Gaussian input, Z-matrix of N, CA and C with variables (Angstrom, degrees):
# hf/3-21g

backbone

0 1
 N
 C     1     B1
 C     2     B2     1     A1
 N     3     B3     2     A2     1     D1
 C     4     B4     3     A3     2     D2
 C     5     B5     4     A4     3     D3
 N     6     B6     5     A5     4     D4
 C     7     B7     6     A6     5     D5
 C     8     B8     7     A7     6     D6
 N     9     B9     8     A8     7     D7
 C    10    B10     9     A9     8     D8
 C    11    B11    10    A10     9     D9
 N    12    B12    11    A11    10    D10
 C    13    B13    12    A12    11    D11
 C    14    B14    13    A13    12    D12
 N    15    B15    14    A14    13    D13
 C    16    B16    15    A15    14    D14
 C    17    B17    16    A16    15    D15
 N    18    B18    17    A17    16    D16
 C    19    B19    18    A18    17    D17
 C    20    B20    19    A19    18    D18
 N    21    B21    20    A20    19    D19
 C    22    B22    21    A21    20    D20
 C    23    B23    22    A22    21    D21
 N    24    B24    23    A23    22    D22
 C    25    B25    24    A24    23    D23
 C    26    B26    25    A25    24    D24
 N    27    B27    26    A26    25    D25
 C    28    B28    27    A27    26    D26
 C    29    B29    28    A28    27    D27
 N    30    B30    29    A29    28    D28
 C    31    B31    30    A30    29    D29
 C    32    B32    31    A31    30    D30
 N    33    B33    32    A32    31    D31
 C    34    B34    33    A33    32    D32
 C    35    B35    34    A34    33    D33
 N    36    B36    35    A35    34    D34
 C    37    B37    36    A36    35    D35
 C    38    B38    37    A37    36    D36
 N    39    B39    38    A38    37    D37
 C    40    B40    39    A39    38    D38
 C    41    B41    40    A40    39    D39
 N    42    B42    41    A41    40    D40
 C    43    B43    42    A42    41    D41
 C    44    B44    43    A43    42    D42
 N    45    B45    44    A44    43    D43
 C    46    B46    45    A45    44    D44
 C    47    B47    46    A46    45    D45
 N    48    B48    47    A47    46    D46
 C    49    B49    48    A48    47    D47
 C    50    B50    49    A49    48    D48
 N    51    B51    50    A50    49    D49
 C    52    B52    51    A51    50    D50
 C    53    B53    52    A52    51    D51
 N    54    B54    53    A53    52    D52
 C    55    B55    54    A54    53    D53
 C    56    B56    55    A55    54    D54
 N    57    B57    56    A56    55    D55
 C    58    B58    57    A57    56    D56
 C    59    B59    58    A58    57    D57
 N    60    B60    59    A59    58    D58
 C    61    B61    60    A60    59    D59
 C    62    B62    61    A61    60    D60
 N    63    B63    62    A62    61    D61
 C    64    B64    63    A63    62    D62
 C    65    B65    64    A64    63    D63
 N    66    B66    65    A65    64    D64
 C    67    B67    66    A66    65    D65
 C    68    B68    67    A67    66    D66
 N    69    B69    68    A68    67    D67
 C    70    B70    69    A69    68    D68
 C    71    B71    70    A70    69    D69
 N    72    B72    71    A71    70    D70
 C    73    B73    72    A72    71    D71
 C    74    B74    73    A73    72    D72
 N    75    B75    74    A74    73    D73
 C    76    B76    75    A75    74    D74
 C    77    B77    76    A76    75    D75
 N    78    B78    77    A77    76    D76
 C    79    B79    78    A78    77    D77
 C    80    B80    79    A79    78    D78
 N    81    B81    80    A80    79    D79
 C    82    B82    81    A81    80    D80
 C    83    B83    82    A82    81    D81
 N    84    B84    83    A83    82    D82
 C    85    B85    84    A84    83    D83
 C    86    B86    85    A85    84    D84
 N    87    B87    86    A86    85    D85
 C    88    B88    87    A87    86    D86
 C    89    B89    88    A88    87    D87
 N    90    B90    89    A89    88    D88
 C    91    B91    90    A90    89    D89
 C    92    B92    91    A91    90    D90
 N    93    B93    92    A92    91    D91
 C    94    B94    93    A93    92    D92
 C    95    B95    94    A94    93    D93
 N    96    B96    95    A95    94    D94
 C    97    B97    96    A96    95    D95
 C    98    B98    97    A97    96    D96
 N    99    B99    98    A98    97    D97
 C   100   B100    99    A99    98    D98
 C   101   B101   100   A100    99    D99
 N   102   B102   101   A101   100   D100
 C   103   B103   102   A102   101   D101
 C   104   B104   103   A103   102   D102
 N   105   B105   104   A104   103   D103
 C   106   B106   105   A105   104   D104
 C   107   B107   106   A106   105   D105
 N   108   B108   107   A107   106   D106
 C   109   B109   108   A108   107   D107
 C   110   B110   109   A109   108   D108
 N   111   B111   110   A110   109   D109
 C   112   B112   111   A111   110   D110
 C   113   B113   112   A112   111   D111
 N   114   B114   113   A113   112   D112
 C   115   B115   114   A114   113   D113
 C   116   B116   115   A115   114   D114
 N   117   B117   116   A116   115   D115
 C   118   B118   117   A117   116   D116
 C   119   B119   118   A118   117   D117
 N   120   B120   119   A119   118   D118
 C   121   B121   120   A120   119   D119
 C   122   B122   121   A121   120   D120
 N   123   B123   122   A122   121   D121
 C   124   B124   123   A123   122   D122
 C   125   B125   124   A124   123   D123
 N   126   B126   125   A125   124   D124
 C   127   B127   126   A126   125   D125
 C   128   B128   127   A127   126   D126
 N   129   B129   128   A128   127   D127
 C   130   B130   129   A129   128   D128
 C   131   B131   130   A130   129   D129
 N   132   B132   131   A131   130   D130
 C   133   B133   132   A132   131   D131
 C   134   B134   133   A133   132   D132
 N   135   B135   134   A134   133   D133
 C   136   B136   135   A135   134   D134
 C   137   B137   136   A136   135   D135
 N   138   B138   137   A137   136   D136
 C   139   B139   138   A138   137   D137
 C   140   B140   139   A139   138   D138
 N   141   B141   140   A140   139   D139
 C   142   B142   141   A141   140   D140
 C   143   B143   142   A142   141   D141
 N   144   B144   143   A143   142   D142
 C   145   B145   144   A144   143   D143
 C   146   B146   145   A145   144   D144
 N   147   B147   146   A146   145   D145
 C   148   B148   147   A147   146   D146
 C   149   B149   148   A148   147   D147
 N   150   B150   149   A149   148   D148
 C   151   B151   150   A150   149   D149
 C   152   B152   151   A151   150   D150
 N   153   B153   152   A152   151   D151
 C   154   B154   153   A153   152   D152
 C   155   B155   154   A154   153   D153
 N   156   B156   155   A155   154   D154
 C   157   B157   156   A156   155   D155
 C   158   B158   157   A157   156   D156
 N   159   B159   158   A158   157   D157
 C   160   B160   159   A159   158   D158
 C   161   B161   160   A160   159   D159
 N   162   B162   161   A161   160   D160
 C   163   B163   162   A162   161   D161
 C   164   B164   163   A163   162   D162
 N   165   B165   164   A164   163   D163
 C   166   B166   165   A165   164   D164
 C   167   B167   166   A166   165   D165
 N   168   B168   167   A167   166   D166
 C   169   B169   168   A168   167   D167
 C   170   B170   169   A169   168   D168
 N   171   B171   170   A170   169   D169
 C   172   B172   171   A171   170   D170
 C   173   B173   172   A172   171   D171
 N   174   B174   173   A173   172   D172
 C   175   B175   174   A174   173   D173
 C   176   B176   175   A175   174   D174
 N   177   B177   176   A176   175   D175
 C   178   B178   177   A177   176   D176
 C   179   B179   178   A178   177   D177
 N   180   B180   179   A179   178   D178
 C   181   B181   180   A180   179   D179
 C   182   B182   181   A181   180   D180
 N   183   B183   182   A182   181   D181
 C   184   B184   183   A183   182   D182
 C   185   B185   184   A184   183   D183
 N   186   B186   185   A185   184   D184
 C   187   B187   186   A186   185   D185
 C   188   B188   187   A187   186   D186
 N   189   B189   188   A188   187   D187
 C   190   B190   189   A189   188   D188
 C   191   B191   190   A190   189   D189
 N   192   B192   191   A191   190   D190
 C   193   B193   192   A192   191   D191
 C   194   B194   193   A193   192   D192
 N   195   B195   194   A194   193   D193
 C   196   B196   195   A195   194   D194
 C   197   B197   196   A196   195   D195
 N   198   B198   197   A197   196   D196
 C   199   B199   198   A198   197   D197
 C   200   B200   199   A199   198   D198
 N   201   B201   200   A200   199   D199
 C   202   B202   201   A201   200   D200
 C   203   B203   202   A202   201   D201
 N   204   B204   203   A203   202   D202
 C   205   B205   204   A204   203   D203
 C   206   B206   205   A205   204   D204
 N   207   B207   206   A206   205   D205
 C   208   B208   207   A207   206   D206
 C   209   B209   208   A208   207   D207
 N   210   B210   209   A209   208   D208
 C   211   B211   210   A210   209   D209
 C   212   B212   211   A211   210   D210
 N   213   B213   212   A212   211   D211
 C   214   B214   213   A213   212   D212
 C   215   B215   214   A214   213   D213
 N   216   B216   215   A215   214   D214
 C   217   B217   216   A216   215   D215
 C   218   B218   217   A217   216   D216
 N   219   B219   218   A218   217   D217
 C   220   B220   219   A219   218   D218
 C   221   B221   220   A220   219   D219
 N   222   B222   221   A221   220   D220
 C   223   B223   222   A222   221   D221
 C   224   B224   223   A223   222   D222
 N   225   B225   224   A224   223   D223
 C   226   B226   225   A225   224   D224
 C   227   B227   226   A226   225   D225
 N   228   B228   227   A227   226   D226
 C   229   B229   228   A228   227   D227
 C   230   B230   229   A229   228   D228
 N   231   B231   230   A230   229   D229
 C   232   B232   231   A231   230   D230
 C   233   B233   232   A232   231   D231
 N   234   B234   233   A233   232   D232
 C   235   B235   234   A234   233   D233
 C   236   B236   235   A235   234   D234
 N   237   B237   236   A236   235   D235
 C   238   B238   237   A237   236   D236
 C   239   B239   238   A238   237   D237
 N   240   B240   239   A239   238   D238
 C   241   B241   240   A240   239   D239
 C   242   B242   241   A241   240   D240
 N   243   B243   242   A242   241   D241
 C   244   B244   243   A243   242   D242
 C   245   B245   244   A244   243   D243
 N   246   B246   245   A245   244   D244
 C   247   B247   246   A246   245   D245
 C   248   B248   247   A247   246   D246
 N   249   B249   248   A248   247   D247
 C   250   B250   249   A249   248   D248
 C   251   B251   250   A250   249   D249
 N   252   B252   251   A251   250   D250
 C   253   B253   252   A252   251   D251
 C   254   B254   253   A253   252   D252
 N   255   B255   254   A254   253   D253
 C   256   B256   255   A255   254   D254
 C   257   B257   256   A256   255   D255
 N   258   B258   257   A257   256   D256
 C   259   B259   258   A258   257   D257
 C   260   B260   259   A259   258   D258
 N   261   B261   260   A260   259   D259
 C   262   B262   261   A261   260   D260
 C   263   B263   262   A262   261   D261

   B1=1.4370
   B2=1.5354
   B3=1.3167
   B4=1.4566
   B5=1.5165
   B6=1.3459
   B7=1.4628
   B8=1.5327
   B9=1.2967
   B10=1.4673
   B11=1.5173
   B12=1.3312
   B13=1.4625
   B14=1.5358
   B15=1.3158
   B16=1.4903
   B17=1.5080
   B18=1.3154
   B19=1.4445
   B20=1.5229
   B21=1.3205
   B22=1.4665
   B23=1.5147
   B24=1.3270
   B25=1.4491
   B26=1.5329
   B27=1.3180
   B28=1.4547
   B29=1.5128
   B30=1.3026
   B31=1.4695
   B32=1.5155
   B33=1.3029
   B34=1.4662
   B35=1.5113
   B36=1.3263
   B37=1.4814
   B38=1.5233
   B39=1.3441
   B40=1.4794
   B41=1.5048
   B42=1.3289
   B43=1.4387
   B44=1.5423
   B45=1.3069
   B46=1.4505
   B47=1.5459
   B48=1.3497
   B49=1.4311
   B50=1.5338
   B51=1.3181
   B52=1.4771
   B53=1.5409
   B54=1.3244
   B55=1.4729
   B56=1.4989
   B57=1.3344
   B58=1.5056
   B59=1.5525
   B60=1.2943
   B61=1.4554
   B62=1.5508
   B63=1.3243
   B64=1.4507
   B65=1.5180
   B66=1.3211
   B67=1.4805
   B68=1.5358
   B69=1.3335
   B70=1.4661
   B71=1.5246
   B72=1.3524
   B73=1.4782
   B74=1.5077
   B75=1.3246
   B76=1.4715
   B77=1.5227
   B78=1.3224
   B79=1.4755
   B80=1.4995
   B81=1.3367
   B82=1.4632
   B83=1.5203
   B84=1.2901
   B85=1.4612
   B86=1.5441
   B87=1.3179
   B88=1.4525
   B89=1.5200
   B90=1.3414
   B91=1.4586
   B92=1.5276
   B93=1.3381
   B94=1.4633
   B95=1.5359
   B96=1.3194
   B97=1.4859
   B98=1.5195
   B99=1.3066
   B100=1.4857
   B101=1.5374
   B102=1.3084
   B103=1.4624
   B104=1.5122
   B105=1.2934
   B106=1.4644
   B107=1.5460
   B108=1.3231
   B109=1.4718
   B110=1.5314
   B111=1.3526
   B112=1.4621
   B113=1.5384
   B114=1.3369
   B115=1.4692
   B116=1.5227
   B117=1.3270
   B118=1.4765
   B119=1.5042
   B120=1.3373
   B121=1.4688
   B122=1.5266
   B123=1.3477
   B124=1.4470
   B125=1.4796
   B126=1.3103
   B127=1.4495
   B128=1.5262
   B129=1.3120
   B130=1.4598
   B131=1.5051
   B132=1.3103
   B133=1.4759
   B134=1.5149
   B135=1.3296
   B136=1.4627
   B137=1.5266
   B138=1.2770
   B139=1.4735
   B140=1.5141
   B141=1.2916
   B142=1.4500
   B143=1.5116
   B144=1.2805
   B145=1.4473
   B146=1.5281
   B147=1.3037
   B148=1.4466
   B149=1.5105
   B150=1.3168
   B151=1.4517
   B152=1.5270
   B153=1.2793
   B154=1.4392
   B155=1.5220
   B156=1.3187
   B157=1.4440
   B158=1.5151
   B159=1.2967
   B160=1.4674
   B161=1.5122
   B162=1.3610
   B163=1.4504
   B164=1.5083
   B165=1.3129
   B166=1.4482
   B167=1.4947
   B168=1.3161
   B169=1.4493
   B170=1.5363
   B171=1.3261
   B172=1.4282
   B173=1.5369
   B174=1.2948
   B175=1.4426
   B176=1.5475
   B177=1.2991
   B178=1.4528
   B179=1.5178
   B180=1.2659
   B181=1.4863
   B182=1.5302
   B183=1.3139
   B184=1.4365
   B185=1.5274
   B186=1.3006
   B187=1.4482
   B188=1.5266
   B189=1.3297
   B190=1.4739
   B191=1.5323
   B192=1.3147
   B193=1.4479
   B194=1.5234
   B195=1.3274
   B196=1.4714
   B197=1.5358
   B198=1.3445
   B199=1.4569
   B200=1.5173
   B201=1.3247
   B202=1.4677
   B203=1.5386
   B204=1.2991
   B205=1.4559
   B206=1.5252
   B207=1.3214
   B208=1.4596
   B209=1.5263
   B210=1.3028
   B211=1.4818
   B212=1.5210
   B213=1.3167
   B214=1.4649
   B215=1.5144
   B216=1.3409
   B217=1.4390
   B218=1.5243
   B219=1.3279
   B220=1.4663
   B221=1.5437
   B222=1.3166
   B223=1.4415
   B224=1.5268
   B225=1.3248
   B226=1.4641
   B227=1.5360
   B228=1.3201
   B229=1.4470
   B230=1.5191
   B231=1.2845
   B232=1.4473
   B233=1.5164
   B234=1.3182
   B235=1.4527
   B236=1.5139
   B237=1.3047
   B238=1.4738
   B239=1.5293
   B240=1.3124
   B241=1.4564
   B242=1.5226
   B243=1.3055
   B244=1.4352
   B245=1.5323
   B246=1.3180
   B247=1.4508
   B248=1.5336
   B249=1.3166
   B250=1.4698
   B251=1.5209
   B252=1.3339
   B253=1.4642
   B254=1.5328
   B255=1.3044
   B256=1.4915
   B257=1.5247
   B258=1.3465
   B259=1.4950
   B260=1.5204
   B261=1.3403
   B262=1.4621
   B263=1.5088
   A1=111.31
   A2=117.48
   A3=121.14
   A4=111.95
   A5=116.36
   A6=120.74
   A7=109.55
   A8=117.54
   A9=121.55
   A10=109.55
   A11=118.71
   A12=121.76
   A13=110.24
   A14=115.63
   A15=119.05
   A16=109.85
   A17=119.27
   A18=122.21
   A19=110.01
   A20=117.95
   A21=120.38
   A22=112.16
   A23=118.16
   A24=122.82
   A25=110.92
   A26=115.84
   A27=120.51
   A28=110.63
   A29=117.54
   A30=120.93
   A31=110.48
   A32=118.17
   A33=122.08
   A34=113.19
   A35=115.69
   A36=119.83
   A37=112.26
   A38=115.45
   A39=120.11
   A40=110.65
   A41=118.92
   A42=122.70
   A43=110.75
   A44=118.10
   A45=121.74
   A46=110.86
   A47=116.85
   A48=121.40
   A49=111.57
   A50=116.64
   A51=120.77
   A52=109.89
   A53=116.68
   A54=119.98
   A55=111.55
   A56=115.26
   A57=119.74
   A58=108.69
   A59=118.40
   A60=122.41
   A61=109.92
   A62=116.03
   A63=119.79
   A64=111.84
   A65=116.44
   A66=120.24
   A67=110.24
   A68=116.97
   A69=120.26
   A70=110.59
   A71=116.17
   A72=119.80
   A73=110.97
   A74=116.71
   A75=121.19
   A76=109.78
   A77=117.39
   A78=121.46
   A79=111.59
   A80=115.73
   A81=119.94
   A82=110.60
   A83=117.24
   A84=122.59
   A85=109.86
   A86=116.65
   A87=120.48
   A88=112.17
   A89=115.83
   A90=121.40
   A91=113.41
   A92=116.31
   A93=121.25
   A94=115.09
   A95=117.15
   A96=118.86
   A97=109.94
   A98=115.42
   A99=119.81
   A100=112.85
   A101=116.37
   A102=117.20
   A103=111.61
   A104=116.46
   A105=122.01
   A106=108.03
   A107=112.80
   A108=118.35
   A109=107.94
   A110=116.57
   A111=118.54
   A112=110.51
   A113=115.34
   A114=116.89
   A115=111.40
   A116=117.64
   A117=119.42
   A118=107.66
   A119=114.90
   A120=119.83
   A121=105.95
   A122=114.74
   A123=121.77
   A124=109.37
   A125=116.92
   A126=122.45
   A127=107.81
   A128=115.26
   A129=120.67
   A130=110.61
   A131=114.61
   A132=123.17
   A133=110.42
   A134=115.96
   A135=121.04
   A136=112.36
   A137=116.09
   A138=119.20
   A139=111.19
   A140=115.57
   A141=119.99
   A142=108.44
   A143=115.59
   A144=121.94
   A145=105.72
   A146=116.55
   A147=121.31
   A148=108.86
   A149=114.49
   A150=117.98
   A151=105.97
   A152=116.16
   A153=121.17
   A154=108.94
   A155=115.88
   A156=119.78
   A157=108.69
   A158=115.86
   A159=120.08
   A160=106.78
   A161=116.61
   A162=119.37
   A163=112.81
   A164=116.04
   A165=119.90
   A166=110.37
   A167=115.91
   A168=120.55
   A169=110.54
   A170=115.32
   A171=120.26
   A172=109.68
   A173=115.39
   A174=118.09
   A175=109.45
   A176=113.41
   A177=120.44
   A178=107.47
   A179=117.13
   A180=120.13
   A181=113.11
   A182=118.64
   A183=121.23
   A184=115.94
   A185=117.45
   A186=121.06
   A187=108.29
   A188=117.81
   A189=119.79
   A190=112.54
   A191=116.90
   A192=119.22
   A193=112.90
   A194=117.37
   A195=119.76
   A196=111.42
   A197=117.40
   A198=120.23
   A199=110.03
   A200=114.92
   A201=120.73
   A202=107.62
   A203=114.63
   A204=120.29
   A205=109.37
   A206=115.60
   A207=120.91
   A208=107.88
   A209=115.42
   A210=121.57
   A211=106.80
   A212=117.80
   A213=119.09
   A214=112.09
   A215=115.87
   A216=119.65
   A217=109.55
   A218=115.14
   A219=119.75
   A220=108.59
   A221=115.71
   A222=122.52
   A223=108.80
   A224=116.16
   A225=118.50
   A226=107.23
   A227=116.58
   A228=122.86
   A229=109.97
   A230=115.31
   A231=122.26
   A232=108.69
   A233=114.98
   A234=117.30
   A235=108.90
   A236=115.07
   A237=119.06
   A238=106.68
   A239=113.99
   A240=119.77
   A241=109.77
   A242=115.92
   A243=122.44
   A244=106.98
   A245=115.78
   A246=120.67
   A247=107.46
   A248=114.85
   A249=120.85
   A250=107.75
   A251=114.73
   A252=120.69
   A253=110.46
   A254=113.96
   A255=119.91
   A256=105.36
   A257=114.75
   A258=119.38
   A259=107.52
   A260=114.22
   A261=121.59
   A262=110.16
   D1=-29.57
   D2=178.65
   D3=-62.38
   D4=-39.09
   D5=177.86
   D6=-63.36
   D7=-39.88
   D8=179.20
   D9=-65.11
   D10=-42.21
   D11=179.16
   D12=-59.39
   D13=-45.99
   D14=-178.37
   D15=-65.22
   D16=-41.89
   D17=-179.47
   D18=-64.16
   D19=-46.09
   D20=178.30
   D21=-64.21
   D22=-37.66
   D23=176.67
   D24=-59.96
   D25=-46.61
   D26=179.84
   D27=-64.08
   D28=-44.24
   D29=178.57
   D30=-63.10
   D31=-40.63
   D32=179.33
   D33=-62.54
   D34=-43.17
   D35=177.47
   D36=-63.35
   D37=-44.61
   D38=178.36
   D39=-59.80
   D40=-44.88
   D41=-179.89
   D42=-63.90
   D43=-38.06
   D44=178.91
   D45=-62.52
   D46=-42.13
   D47=178.45
   D48=-67.75
   D49=-39.34
   D50=178.22
   D51=-63.54
   D52=-39.53
   D53=178.49
   D54=-66.96
   D55=-40.02
   D56=178.55
   D57=-64.34
   D58=-39.88
   D59=-179.35
   D60=-64.59
   D61=-43.91
   D62=179.29
   D63=-61.52
   D64=-42.74
   D65=179.12
   D66=-66.70
   D67=-40.98
   D68=-179.98
   D69=-62.09
   D70=-39.79
   D71=177.38
   D72=-61.73
   D73=-42.38
   D74=179.82
   D75=-62.07
   D76=-46.48
   D77=179.62
   D78=-63.12
   D79=-43.51
   D80=-178.45
   D81=-63.99
   D82=-43.79
   D83=179.80
   D84=-61.56
   D85=-44.42
   D86=179.84
   D87=-63.61
   D88=-27.74
   D89=179.63
   D90=-92.36
   D91=3.82
   D92=176.29
   D93=89.43
   D94=14.90
   D95=176.37
   D96=-100.47
   D97=156.74
   D98=-175.17
   D99=-97.96
   D100=-32.84
   D101=-174.91
   D102=-141.45
   D103=159.13
   D104=175.63
   D105=-129.45
   D106=153.11
   D107=178.33
   D108=-141.60
   D109=123.74
   D110=179.34
   D111=-68.58
   D112=139.49
   D113=175.34
   D114=-125.42
   D115=-6.68
   D116=174.83
   D117=-154.40
   D118=132.52
   D119=176.71
   D120=-130.58
   D121=126.05
   D122=178.93
   D123=-119.41
   D124=131.43
   D125=177.63
   D126=-81.83
   D127=107.96
   D128=179.61
   D129=-90.00
   D130=39.98
   D131=-173.73
   D132=-53.71
   D133=122.53
   D134=-178.51
   D135=-96.64
   D136=4.83
   D137=-179.09
   D138=104.97
   D139=160.45
   D140=179.28
   D141=-99.90
   D142=143.18
   D143=177.07
   D144=-122.42
   D145=111.68
   D146=-179.67
   D147=-110.80
   D148=133.84
   D149=178.23
   D150=-132.69
   D151=134.01
   D152=-178.40
   D153=-117.00
   D154=123.27
   D155=176.99
   D156=-129.75
   D157=123.96
   D158=178.12
   D159=-125.06
   D160=95.62
   D161=178.11
   D162=-69.00
   D163=162.33
   D164=179.16
   D165=-61.48
   D166=134.18
   D167=-178.64
   D168=-99.03
   D169=178.40
   D170=177.20
   D171=-75.29
   D172=146.27
   D173=-179.25
   D174=-73.67
   D175=144.26
   D176=176.43
   D177=-116.58
   D178=128.42
   D179=-179.48
   D180=87.48
   D181=-2.11
   D182=175.99
   D183=73.86
   D184=14.86
   D185=-177.18
   D186=-130.11
   D187=129.07
   D188=-179.92
   D189=-59.53
   D190=-32.41
   D191=-179.27
   D192=-69.45
   D193=-20.65
   D194=-179.58
   D195=-111.11
   D196=15.87
   D197=-179.29
   D198=-66.42
   D199=137.13
   D200=179.51
   D201=-124.02
   D202=147.23
   D203=176.09
   D204=-130.94
   D205=124.23
   D206=-179.97
   D207=-114.85
   D208=72.75
   D209=-178.54
   D210=-115.26
   D211=125.77
   D212=179.73
   D213=-65.49
   D214=148.58
   D215=177.88
   D216=-77.50
   D217=147.54
   D218=179.74
   D219=-90.02
   D220=128.70
   D221=179.15
   D222=-117.92
   D223=128.08
   D224=177.59
   D225=-119.47
   D226=133.55
   D227=177.50
   D228=-121.96
   D229=145.33
   D230=173.38
   D231=-128.75
   D232=127.71
   D233=176.35
   D234=-146.37
   D235=152.02
   D236=176.75
   D237=-144.35
   D238=152.57
   D239=175.58
   D240=-132.39
   D241=152.80
   D242=172.13
   D243=-115.48
   D244=123.07
   D245=-176.21
   D246=-122.89
   D247=128.40
   D248=175.62
   D249=-104.33
   D250=132.02
   D251=-177.03
   D252=-119.73
   D253=152.82
   D254=166.59
   D255=-108.36
   D256=145.96
   D257=-177.49
   D258=-118.46
   D259=144.82
   D260=177.81
   D261=-127.18

């Protein structure tokens, strides 16, 4: 599960930067600039919040003592970044 947390954290940070870049391009275009270039990126990481929920699964073998549940754990991540751009 630790490998999954790291992978999701990495993906979340990348998506946050991509979203910031898209917004910066929109703002720059509206202000008459053609391009933007990031010059500072700060991880405004607010911490990880992990919650694990394993609901009761269907019985296997017809006996409560041998019941198995194969339900993936729920992982929630929160991340934010602050990106400063220069516009040309």
